[in-house]
C-alpha positions as CSV (number, residue, x, y, z in Angstrom):
1,X,106.0,43.6,-28.2
2,X,108.1,40.7,-27.0
3,X,110.1,42.9,-24.7
4,X,107.6,42.7,-21.9
5,X,107.8,38.9,-22.0
6,X,111.6,38.4,-22.5
7,X,114.5,39.8,-20.6
8,X,118.2,39.1,-21.5
9,X,117.1,36.7,-24.2
10,X,115.1,34.5,-21.8
11,X,111.3,34.4,-21.1
12,X,110.0,35.8,-17.9
13,X,108.0,33.4,-15.5
14,X,104.5,34.4,-16.7
15,X,105.4,33.7,-20.3
16,X,107.1,30.4,-19.4
17,X,103.9,29.3,-17.6
18,X,101.9,30.1,-20.7
19,X,104.2,28.2,-23.0
20,X,104.2,25.2,-20.6
21,X,100.4,25.1,-20.6
22,X,100.4,25.5,-24.4
23,X,103.0,22.7,-24.6
24,X,100.8,20.3,-22.6
25,X,97.8,21.2,-24.7
26,X,99.6,20.6,-27.9
27,X,101.0,17.4,-26.6
28,X,97.5,16.2,-25.9
29,X,96.3,17.2,-29.4
30,X,99.4,15.5,-30.9
31,X,98.6,12.3,-29.0
32,X,95.0,12.4,-30.3
33,X,96.1,13.1,-33.9
34,X,98.7,10.4,-34.0
35,X,97.4,7.6,-31.7
36,X,93.6,7.4,-32.0
37,X,92.1,5.0,-34.5
38,X,92.0,6.5,-38.0
39,X,88.8,6.3,-40.0
40,X,89.3,5.2,-43.5
41,X,87.8,7.5,-46.2
42,X,88.1,4.8,-48.9
43,X,90.9,6.6,-50.7
44,X,94.2,4.6,-50.3
45,X,97.5,6.3,-50.9
46,X,99.4,4.5,-53.7
47,X,102.2,2.3,-52.5
48,X,100.7,1.2,-49.2
49,X,101.5,-2.3,-48.2
50,X,99.6,-4.5,-45.7
51,X,101.2,-7.0,-43.3
52,X,98.3,-8.3,-41.5
53,X,96.9,-5.4,-39.5
54,X,100.1,-3.4,-39.9
55,X,100.0,-0.9,-42.7
56,X,103.2,0.6,-44.0
57,X,104.4,3.0,-46.7
58,X,108.1,2.4,-47.1
59,X,108.8,4.1,-50.5
60,X,110.9,7.2,-49.9
61,X,109.4,10.3,-51.5
62,X,106.3,8.2,-52.3
63,X,104.2,11.3,-53.2
64,X,106.6,12.1,-56.0
65,X,107.5,8.5,-57.0
66,X,103.9,7.4,-57.4
67,X,102.4,10.6,-58.6
68,X,101.2,8.9,-61.8
69,X,99.1,6.4,-59.8
70,X,96.9,9.1,-58.4
71,X,93.5,8.8,-60.0
72,X,91.5,11.8,-58.9
73,X,91.9,15.4,-57.9
74,X,90.5,14.5,-54.5
75,X,93.2,11.8,-54.0
76,X,95.9,14.3,-55.2
77,X,94.6,17.0,-52.7
78,X,94.6,14.4,-49.9
79,X,98.3,13.5,-50.6
80,X,99.4,17.1,-50.8
81,X,97.5,18.0,-47.6
82,X,99.0,15.0,-45.8
83,X,102.5,16.1,-46.7
84,X,101.8,19.7,-45.6
85,X,100.3,18.5,-42.3
86,X,103.2,16.3,-41.6
87,X,105.7,19.1,-42.2
88,X,103.9,21.2,-39.6
89,X,102.9,18.4,-37.2
90,X,106.0,18.9,-34.9
91,X,106.5,22.6,-35.7
92,X,104.5,23.9,-32.6
93,X,106.0,21.3,-30.3
94,X,109.6,22.1,-31.3
95,X,109.0,25.8,-31.2
96,X,107.7,25.6,-27.7
97,X,110.5,23.4,-26.6
98,X,113.0,25.9,-28.0
99,X,111.3,28.7,-26.0
100,X,111.6,26.6,-22.8
101,X,115.0,24.9,-23.2
102,X,118.0,27.0,-24.2
103,X,120.2,23.9,-24.4
104,X,118.1,22.7,-27.4
105,X,118.8,25.8,-29.5
106,X,121.3,24.1,-31.8
107,X,120.4,22.9,-35.3
108,X,121.8,19.4,-34.9
109,X,119.9,18.9,-31.6
110,X,116.6,20.1,-33.2
111,X,117.1,17.8,-36.2
112,X,117.9,14.8,-34.0
113,X,115.0,15.5,-31.5
114,X,112.5,16.0,-34.4
115,X,113.6,12.8,-36.1
116,X,113.4,10.8,-32.8
117,X,110.0,12.2,-31.9
118,X,108.8,11.3,-35.4
119,X,110.3,7.8,-35.3
120,X,108.7,7.3,-31.8
121,X,105.3,8.3,-33.3
122,X,105.6,6.0,-36.2
123,X,106.8,3.0,-34.1
124,X,104.0,3.6,-31.6
125,X,101.5,3.5,-34.5
126,X,102.7,0.1,-35.5
127,X,102.3,-1.1,-32.0
128,X,98.8,0.3,-31.9
129,X,97.9,-1.5,-35.1
130,X,99.2,-4.8,-33.7
131,X,97.4,-4.3,-30.3
132,X,94.2,-2.6,-31.3
133,X,93.9,-2.5,-35.1
134,X,94.0,1.4,-35.0
135,X,94.2,1.7,-38.8
136,X,97.4,3.8,-38.6
137,X,100.1,3.8,-41.3
138,X,103.9,3.8,-40.7
139,X,105.2,6.1,-43.4
140,X,108.9,6.5,-44.1
141,X,108.2,10.0,-45.5
142,X,106.7,11.1,-42.2
143,X,110.2,10.9,-40.7
144,X,111.6,13.5,-43.1
145,X,108.5,15.7,-43.3
146,X,108.2,15.9,-39.5
147,X,112.0,16.5,-39.2
148,X,111.6,19.3,-41.7
149,X,108.9,20.8,-39.6
150,X,111.2,20.8,-36.6
151,X,113.9,22.5,-38.6
152,X,111.5,25.2,-39.8
153,X,110.5,25.9,-36.2
154,X,114.2,26.3,-35.4
155,X,114.6,28.7,-38.3
156,X,111.6,30.8,-37.2
157,X,112.9,30.8,-33.6
158,X,116.3,32.0,-34.7
159,X,114.7,34.7,-36.9
160,X,112.5,35.9,-34.0
161,X,114.9,35.8,-31.1
162,X,118.4,36.4,-32.6
163,X,119.1,40.1,-32.5
164,X,122.1,41.6,-34.2
165,X,123.7,44.4,-32.1
166,X,124.0,47.6,-34.0
167,X,127.4,48.7,-35.1
168,X,128.5,51.8,-33.2
């Protein structure tokens, strides 16, 4: 099925156009997800600290460390869902970038890029809180979960597009 869109391991122009449009669309969605004000649902994740309008969660592996402080199944579900969503936040973006840029197709580059994008998102959220009180949270765990999502995208890309030549 992919053969009509890929030749010699590279995408053909119509497929590249489609991926570029999808990349722009996902970039817009990512911006909306990460940078618009967050509406509080009244459930606060254990470990959150407030420094004026800046809200941070600096405990590494907070979901595991503070598991005993979760008081309801709803709060537990929210924490689990947040972690899953953070793992897959950068997944589509990194996968699309891998499709478009062959020079990115190395594990170290994907890990560094995923981490830097995640760090950029988290730092921008702090700036938004300072400037506009956007009710965003800088979470140290987002850095590793987002990076893990980038790595998983890399693994899927490798699985889909690395062909072993049959032995003759």
